[in-house]
C-alpha positions, 0 to 999 in steps of 0.5 A: 918492253920485256921479251923473255920471263926471267925465271929463277930455279932454286935448289931445294937441296944443300946437302953435299954429294946431293942428287939435286944437282942432277935434277936441277941439270935435267930442269935447266935443260929443258928450259933452256930448249925454250926461247921465252925464258931467261934462266937464273939458278939460286943454291941455298947452300950459298945463301947463308953465312958460313964461318971463315967464307971466301969473299967470293962466296959472298959476292955469289949470295949478292948476285943470287939476291938480285936474281931473286928480286928481279924474278918473274917467276920461280922453279923449285927443285926439291927432293922429299926427305923423311915425307917432307921438304928439307929444312934448309929450302924453308930457312931460305923461304923464310929468311931470304928477302925476295919478292915472293908475292904474286910471283908464279911458283912451280915445282920439280920434285924427286924422292921418296916413294910418290916422287916428291908429292908429299914435299911439294904438297907442304910447300904448297901450304907454306907458300901459300902463305907468301902469297905466290901464285901456283903455276902447276901442281904436283 
């Protein structure tokens, strides 16, 4: 019997010098205070092949994919850009083969006047098509 929930925290931004790193660090700190979670981090910035990338990146991509496939639940940390979520996050959801179906998902959002509310509302619609269950609302 599994004792801990395998939670995968997904970065929502791939921009260089992104604020997302700070929000992920905060969320990670909160989660690691709880013993019921086995936390893994997945960064979409390494999930897509880049020209001339190092073999270490390919290995990191493989490890991230394995974490996604084993996940019990997901937590997406997303910014709001121009009243919506980042395009790279949509590409990640659409193209990365993960077991999205029937997995709970939560959100931590930031940015914009609404603190990311509009990004989360749009993501809820997108992820509903993937048959994810929502564990929190904005």
